[in-house]
Phi, psi and omega in degrees: 000127179287132177258147183238107178290176184275080181230166181290328174299321179295317178299314181297321180295324182294323183289335179273338186281165175290174188302306185294323175294318182297322177297318176297317180299315184291328178294316180296321178303315181292334178279355177300125185288342183305141179229029175285160183305319182292322180289326176294320177299315181296323179291330176292325177292323180293320178298317177298317180293324179293320176301317177296319180294317178291330177292318178299321178273004175064039185257074183296318180300318180299321177297323180294314177301322183294319180300327177289316183293334186275000181302318177296323180295325179298335179286342178270345184246163178302157183292327179296319177296321180297317179295324180287325177287318178302311182294325178297319179286327176290327175291327179292320178296324180291339175284346179273122181301145177069033178243025180302313180297321179296321180294319176299315177298316179297318179294319181298318178295319179291329175298317179295318181294316182296321180295315180296323179274357180063038176266082185296315182306308183289324177299318184295320182287324176293321181293323177298321177292327183293316184295325178291322182287324177292325171296319176299327183274004182062025171272069195288326182298310182292324178296316182293322180295319184292315181292322178300318177291316187295315188296323181291322182289320183285331175291330180291321180282346180060040177272085191295321181296319174293324182297321175299317179295322182292312179301318179298313179295324176292323176299314180295326179292315176295325176298318179298327180274006178064031174253086189291320179303317178290327177295316179299313184298318184292324182291322175300316179301318182293318177296321179296320178289327181291326187293339185272347183224170173281128181248126182302148185307320180297320179289321176297323179292325175300315179297313180295322178298311180295324179297318181296319180301313189290320179291324177295325179296330178271010178073009180270076193281338178292313174298318179300317176304321180298315181292320179296323178299310179303315184294323181294315179303317181294308184290327178296321182292328183273346186073029181282135182296346177289350179300319182297320178294318176304316182295318182302313179293326175298318177295322179301313181299317181301318182291317183295334179262018178062037172241045185295338180292342178284343184303310182301321177296320183291317181294322181277001176286168183304316182289321182294325183294339179292339191244012179303130181176195186299324183295313179288327178296323179295318178289327176294323171299319177293317180299317178300317177299317182296316182294321181273359180054041185253114175292321182296322180287332177296312181292328177292322180298316183293329178285315187281333180239050183299320180295323183276340183251292188286331185272354173273117188295331181283313177292322180303321183296336186259354185289328183295309179297322177298319176301310176304316179301309179299320175295319176294317178296321179295319173298318179293324180297319181287325184268357183300322184282351190254155168249338178208125185212143178291138177301317177307320176297314176299317178300320177299315183293322186268347175077038180232158177301149183297316182301319180297316182290322178299316182295319177293322173301317182293320179296319179295328176288320174296328175278359178059038173286335172202162178266127179177187181207155179255124174262095188286334174299317178269353180069037187231155171250121182256118184262128176267158175286149175301116184292144177270137180293127178269123182292341182297329184291317181289327176294322180289324178291328178290325179292320176298320179297317180297322179295322178299326179290319176300314181296320176299319178298312181297322179296317178299317181296315180297325181293321174295320180294313186296331181280000000 
């Protein structure tokens, strides 16, 4: 069997070989006992190439084994390089689909090793990655316990760059648990830490994206749109795939503030055309349904773009209120020509059960969306004309208020005279 020492020639040979041969060559390079500076440099290059090859072949378990085998090598190189290699291998595993459980196991193993080796800097970053994976796997209790301990430790060390990441992660976790006050508090902490240091554009975009999500959750869609726009600008400049989600949420905000007509213009803009695809098509379909006040078109959009609308947790949270809005607009459009109409006829026109339509109409009357009453005996809806405001009432109230001020003034003067 041919042996391959840690030399540049071995690396070149591996690059020219097919995938399986290249992997064997690179493994042998790593087994070279030499620890000279040149040999260490060659081995670092071999690790990078080996990660790329194993990722291409989707060999996640081999990457995990590689990380274990490299532990003796880590004692020969600086800690900063060790951290870079460890995080690089974990990132490589993340590129392989369906490896969330493997990544969690890998991170837990590395946390134990870093504790034993007292590599605090690396451990904290791996724990932050582990918390993100646990949150993605919906293991919220374990993720929250890990973050609570980690955030206290990082604050003591005053590592603001890592603190921004942890606070952002904590905000997302509390948002997933529907605890908005704590989500906002964690986001504020992330912004405070970010203001004291230089924040990379990608991280700033993440902060803006989370800010937009929280404002949209509070129905402040105009502010949310501004944050989504800032996030889109950052991600678009970096070529980050999250740009399309930022743009998608921008369009959602436009629809929620009844500016659906602006959606087509944003999509057809220079920046929007780069991201034309199912996500933007889904939002355009919803915008068209909103503009036409058509519940049928809205339901068609939900059916045709289920992955982009209902499966997106952010968009899905707003679909219920959007559905109610469209239902109300559709009902208003249908009853506009009538002064008296059977509820069954309205239900037939809109394609919904009579009980559902009757309940919604009664709610709209109570909310003063229109003036009318339900005649349940006859099964009819009676629509009143919009009452005209009588100016005499407001004038009378102003007069009574002024008289009250005069009486108060006279009382004060009489009190002074009597004293």
